[in-house]
N, C-alpha and C positions, 0 to 999 in steps of 0.2 A: 486593468485599472484596480487600484487598491479599494477594496470594498468598504474600508473604514474612512475613506477620504470624503471631504465635503462635495467634491465634484461628482463622485459616484452616487452619493445620496441625492443630490439635486437632480442628476440625470434620471435615476430610477423613479424619483417622485414625479418628474415631468412625464415619463413614459406611462406610469400608472394613471396620472391625471388625463393624459391624452386618450388612453384606452377607455377610461370612464366617460369622457366626453363623447367619444364615438359611439359607445354602447348606448349612452343616454339618448343620443341623437337618433339612433336606429329605433329604439323603443318608442320614443315620442313620435317619430314618423309613422311607425306601424299603428300606434294608437290613434293618431290623427286620421290615417286612412280608414281605419275601422269606424271611427265616429262619422266620417264623411259618408261612408257607405250606408251606415245605419240611418243617417238623416235623410239622404236621398231616396233610400229604399222606402222609408215610411212616407215620404212626400209623394212618390210616384206609384205607390202600391194601389191606391184607389183607381188611378187612371189605367194602370195595367189590368186590373180586374174588369174595368169597363170595356176595354178593347177586347180582351179575351172572351168576355161574356157575349159581346156583340158578334164576334166571329163564330162562337160556338152555337149561338141561337140561330143566326141567319146564314151562316156559312160563308159570309163575305162582309167586307166593310164598304158601306156605300156612302154616297154624297150626303145623305140625310144625317148620318151619324157624324160625319165630319163637321157639318154645320152645327150640330148640337154641342160640339166641343168649343166652338169659337167664343161663346160668352165667357168661357173660363180662360181665354187667351191661349188656347191650344190650337195648333195648326197641324192637322193630320195629313201626311203625305201619302197619296194614293198611287201616283205614278212611280214605276220602278226606276225610271231615269233620274227623277228627283231624289229618290232614296239613295241611289248609287252615287250621285254627285256629292252626297254628304258622307256616306259610309266609306267610300273609297278615296276620299280626298286625303292626300298625305299630311295636310295640316290639321286634320281632325284628331282631337285627343280623347282618349278613353279615360274618363274620370273614375268611374266605378263600374264593376261588372259582377253580376250574380248569375249563377247557373243552377237550375232546378230540373233535374232529369233531362227532358227534351226541350226545356225552355231556357232562353238566355235573355238577360236584361242588362242593358248598358246605358250609361249616361255619357253622352258625347258633347264636346264643346268645339265650336269653330267660329273664330272671329267674333267673340262676345255673344255668340248664340248658343243656346243649350237645347239638346235633343234627348228624347227617350227612345232608345232602340230596343225593339222586341223581336225575338225570333222564336217561332214555334212550329215544328213539323214542316220545315221548309217554307213557312209563311213569315214574311218580314214586314214589320210595321215601324214607322218612324213618325214621332210626334215632336213638333217644335214647341218648346215652352217659352212663351213670350212674357211670362210674369216676372221672373227673377233669374238673374245670372249668378250662379253659385261660385263665389270666389274661394279658391283653395288657399288654406292657410299654410300650405307646405312651403311656399316661397318665403314667408315670414320666418318660419321655423329654420329654414336653411340659412337665411340671412343672420338670424340671431346666433346660430351655432357657428357660422363662419366668423362672426365677430369674436365669439368666445374662443374659438380655436386660434385665431390670429393673436388675440390678447395673451393666450397661454404661451404660444411660441415666442412672442416678443418678450414676455416676462422671463422665460427660460433663457433667452439670449442675453437679456439685460443682466440677469443674475450671474450668468457665466462671465459676462464682461466685468461685473463688479468683483467677482472672485478671482479673476485672472491675475491681478497684482499679487494675490496671496500665493498662487502657484509659482509665479516668477520669483517672489520673495523667498519661498521655500528653497528653490533651486539656488538662489544667490546666497542665502544664509549657509547652505551646505558647503559653499566654497570659502567661507570666512577663515576656516582653518588653514587654507592655502594662501592666506593673506591677499585674497581678491576682494578689494574694497570698492569695486566699481558697481554702484547702485544707480547708475543713470537711468536704468529702465523704470525706476519708481517715480519718475517725474510726473506729477499730476496735480491738477487744481481741484479735484473732487474732494468733497468733505465727508464722504462715507467712512465708516469705521475701518474697513479694509485698506482704503487709500491712506487714511491717517496713520494706520499701523505701518504701512510701507514707508511713508515719509519719516516716521520715527526711527525705523530701522536704518534708513538711508542716513539720517543725521548721526546715528550711533556709529555706522560704518565710517562716516566721514571723520568723526572724532578719533576712531581707532587708527585711521589712516594718518591723521595729523600727528597722533601720539607716536606712531611708528616712525614717521619721518623725523619728528622732533628728537626721538631717541637716537636715530641714525646720525643726525646732525650733532647731537651731544657727543657721541663717540668720536666722530670726526674732529670735533672741536678739542676733545681731550688729546687726540693724537697731534693735532696742530700746535696746541699751546704747550704741550710737554716737550716738544721737539727741541725748542731753543734752550731751556735750562738743562736738559739732559746732555745736549751737545756741549754746552759750556762746562758742565760738571765733568764730562769725560776728558775734556781738554785740560782742566785743572788737575785732574788726577795723574796726568801723564807728564806734567812739568815739575820742576823742583819744588819741594815742600818748603814753605816759609810762612811767616805770620800773615803776610798780605794775601798769599794764595789761599791759606786756610780760612781767612775771613771771607774771601770771595766764594770759596766752596760752601761755607756755612750760609752765605747769602743765597747761593743756588738752592740749597736744601730748604731754606725759608721760603723761597719762591715756589718750589715744588709743593710745599705744605699749603701755601696760600692758594695755589691753583687747584689743589684737591678740594679745599674748602669752597672755592669758587664753583667747581664742577658740581659739588653736592648741592649748592644753592640753585644752580641752573636746573639740575635734575628735579629739585623741589618745585621749581617754577613750571617745568614741563608736566609734572604729575598733577599739579593742582594750581588753578588760577587764583585760589584764595591764599593770600600771604599775610603774615602778621606784620602790622605796621605800628610804629611808635614815633614819638617826636625826637628828631635828631637835628644837630646843627650842620650846615653845609660845610663848614671848615673841617669838621671831623670826617665827614663822608669823603671830601676831596683829598684829605691827607691819606685816608685808607686806600683810596683808588690809586694814588701815586705810589704808595708802598707796594701795592700788588703789581703795578706796572714796572716798578724798579727803574725809574727815570730820574735824571738830575732835576733839582729844584728849578734851575733857570730855564728849563723847557716850558714851564707853565707860568704864564703871566697872570697873576690874580688881581682882578679889579672888581671884586664882588662884595656884597654885604653878606654877613653871617646869618643867612636865612634859617628859620625854623621849618623843618620839613617833616611831614607825617608820612614816613616811608618804611620799607623794610631795609634795614641798614646794609646787610650783605648784598642783596640783589641790586639796590640802588648804587652801591659802590662799584659793582661790576659794570653797570650801565655807564656810569661816569668814566670808569677806567677805559671802556671801549671807545667812548667819544674822544677822550684825551689821546688814546693810541692812534685812532684814525686821523685826528686833526694834526698830530705831530708827523705821522708817517707821510701824509700827502700835502704837507705845507712846504713852501719854498724855503723858509728859514728854519724848519724843524721846530717850530714853536707854536703854542696855542694860547689864546687869551680867554680867560674865564671871567665873565662879568654877569651881573644880575640886573634885571629890569622889572620892577614890581615883584611878582612871585615867580618870574621866569628865570631860568638859568641858561645862559647863552655861551656858546663855544665858537670862537672865531679863529680862522687861520687864513693866511694868504696863499692862494693857489688857484688852480684851474677850477671852473665850475663843474658840477656833476654832469656827466654825459647823458643821464637819463633822469626820469622823474624819481623823486625820493622813494615812492612806493615800490619801485622796481628793486631797490637795494634791500627791501625787507624779505625778498625771496632768498632762501638759503643758497649760498654759493652762486648767486646770480652773476656776479662779476667774473667769477672763475669760468663760468660757462661762456661768457662773452669774450673771454681772453683779452681783457683790456687792462691797462695799467691803473686806471681809475677804479680800483677794486676795494670793496669793503668786506668781502668774504662773509663770515658769520657775524661780524661785528654789529652791523645795523639790525640784523635779524634779532640778535639777542637784546640789543638796546630797545628795539620796538616792543618786544614782548614784555620786558621788564618794566618799561615805562607804563605800558597799558595796565599791568598788574598793580602798579602803584598810582593809578589814576592820573597819568601824565600822557601828553601827546608830544610827538616830535615834529617840528616844522623846520623847513629849510628855505633859505633865500641867498641870493648872490648879489652883493653890492660892493662897489668900489674895489673890485678884484679880490673880494674876500668871501670865503664860504662861511655862512652863519647858520649854525644849528641851534634851535631853541627848544628847550624842554619846558613845555607849557602845561600848567595845571589845568586839568579838565574842570569845566564849569559845572 
């Protein structure tokens, strides 16, 4: 593991904290035991002296001495069988133990009963203390430290879980150079800083992916659009030179120049969604679109008002051009009607209804993938993006055997 990584630092910090907690637990348990021994030793020292003094003075412990202890709530066991029933009981616990040369002192507990066990030169004495049962605080110390330990472990696991997106993110970012934009691993609803960072990287990767796909589409569009005028130009160069053919050849070069300008505008749209917009008339934009498309005037039936539009002239002309091109290409009579309704620009043609929802045609080369004749290739993809950049939406409906595309100004 990299010693400079956050995971290494967090793990080492956890191990050190764990060691400190365990050491603290051991020290406190030892200290608690010593305090308990000191308390019980001081408590039973007078009783111990009394028992040993009686035995030393009279040589034995009699019934009279036993009765003298009863006012103090002490019960002295004289019979060996009673003593053995306590000392050899497997449930009897030794709370504290002190050894002084030939003397042994223990405090025993059995079923909430407490005893003083004394052994001296093979003489055993057992006194039951009926005054007070000494509760050991060890169980509470263990409980507290167990809670601390569990909390520490859970904190470590939660911290690792919080940092895990960062590790995954590091691995994913390292693959960006190989154009791996898959950041699905960073899906999360959490609001911590690491998760938010992962989400931001995911958004950035998504934008890079979209930009890459858009540029690929842009290149394909160049190849597709340039094919027709280049083919036409090659044909014109192979036939006899005359004034009419020269005019057509010039027209081809003008078309190529217009396409290059169109591609530059599309590339501008791909690179940035912020486009410069000014006020233009619909007639001028429509005329420019028809010039780019190089179609006969009778193909477009104009029934529109000369609206004032706040748009980017080049880009909006390209969108209109694609709408005209699609409408003519897929109409029965190879014509399109352009009309206006309030601020909306409407394109109508007679033909079959779209086979899929309009949104499907916004996907680049969707129709090509579907291998259908009802295909719009890149046309509606470009139209959709240009209209959005100019604050317009595209709507579609089919009425009276007519396809109706509506460029609607966003509210």
